[in-house]
N, C-alpha and C positions, 0 to 999 in steps of 0.2 A: 961483484957477485952478491946476490941477494941471499939472505939467510933462509934456509929451508928447515922447517921443524914440523912437529905434529900438527900445530895450528895451521900452518900454510898448506900442508898436505890435506888436512880436513877441509879447508876452504876450497882448494883446487878440486877435490873430489865432488864437492857439492856445487861446483861451477859458480861460486860467489865471486863477484868482481871486487877486488880489494887492491890496496897498494901497501907494500911493506916498506917501512922506513927504519933503516939501521941508525942506531944511536950509540954513544959511548956505553960500554958494558958496565960501568959502575952504576950503582943504584941512583936513579934520577927520579925526582918527584914529577908529577904530571906538569907542573908549571915550568920546571927546567926542561922537560922533554919538549914542551910547546916552543920554548925559546930556541932550542936546537933546531927544530923543524921550521921555525919562522911562521907559526900559526897562533891563533888566539888560544889562550889557556882554556877558554870555555869549550873548545872543540876536543880537548884531550881529556878523556874520562879515565878515572882510576878505579880499580877494583879493590874493595875493602871487604875483608872477611868479618862476618858478624856472628857472634855466638848467641844461641837461644837456650832457654832452659828445656832440657829433656828432648830436644830435637836436633837434627843435623844442622850444622852451621849453614849460613847462606852467604851469598855474594851480593854486595851493594855496589852498583856501578854509578859513580857520581862525577860531576865536572871537577876538573883538576884543582880549581881554586876554592872548592867547597869542602865542607866536612859532612859526614853522615850525621844527621840529627837523629839520635837514638830514640827520642820520644816520638818523632814523626814516623820513624820506621816501625817502632813497636805498635803504634796505633794502626798503621797501614796493614800490618800483619795480624792484627787482633791478638797481639801477645802482651803479656804484662810487662816484660822486661827483656831487652836485648843488650848486649855489651860488646865492647871491642876486645879482642884477645891481644896479647903482646905480639910484637913482630915475630918472635920465635914461635909462639903458639900458632900464629897464622900459617907460618911455613910448615909446621908439623901437620896441621889440619889439611892443608892442600897438597903437600909434597912439592910445592914450588917455592922458589926464592922470592922474598919480598922485592918488589920492583919488577917482577915478572909474573905475578899472579893474574891470570886471565880467565874469564868465564869460558872462553873457547877451549882452553887447555884442560878444563875440568868438565867438559860436556857429559861424559858418561860416569861421572863420580857422584851423581845424585844431589848436587848443590842447587837449591832454589836460587834464582837470579831476579833481582829487582833493579831496574834501571831508573835513575832519576828522570822525572818527567821533562826536565830541561832538554834531554836528548831528542824529544819529539819535535823540537824546534829546528832541528837540523836534518838534512838528507843523509849525511855521513858524519861519523865521529871517529876519533882515534881511540884505540884501547891497546892494552898490552898484548903483545904477540906470544905470550907464554914463556918468555925468558927475558932477562935483562938485555937491553940493547936492541929490542925489536918492538916497534909499534905498528899497528895495523889500522889503516883507514878503510872503513867499510860502511855500507848502508845500515842505518839504524834499524830498519825493518828486517834486514837479514840477521843482524845480531839478535834481535828479539825473537825471531822465529827459530833460529838455530839453538838458542839457549832456553827456549820456552819461558821467556822473561815476562814480567809484568812491569808496567810503568807506574811510578808513584812519586809524590812530592816527599822525598826522603833526605834532602840535604839543605844546607844553608851556607851562606858565605862565611868564611873564617873571620 
């Protein structure tokens, strides 16, 4: 039985072709999720909440083995400074549990989305399905269109 939630219903309603992958429900990082699914960690993207001065936080979607480069992201956004909230703050800002934060689950919440340009090298990528234990494989173009995202060089290898 495949998990059904607001994200899968949203994708179904928009006739987006995707594949849902169930994982253990404990908090897994993107690299561990890739290992469970038997795919390259570069295909599994994680969503990182970013705090800005005097503006709504945004979501950075980056390859699992990378970290958000705050200087690259600030320059891309023409901001002086951006920062990472604590895990608890990220959960409070999004209303989602860490490990389940997804740009698709936050579509109507006003979050700007920036996807690392590495995603443009793939037809499809994996992202969180909006809850722990669910990853979604979907076309990069559909993700960008649905979230009104921009692509930018915003991460670096850890």
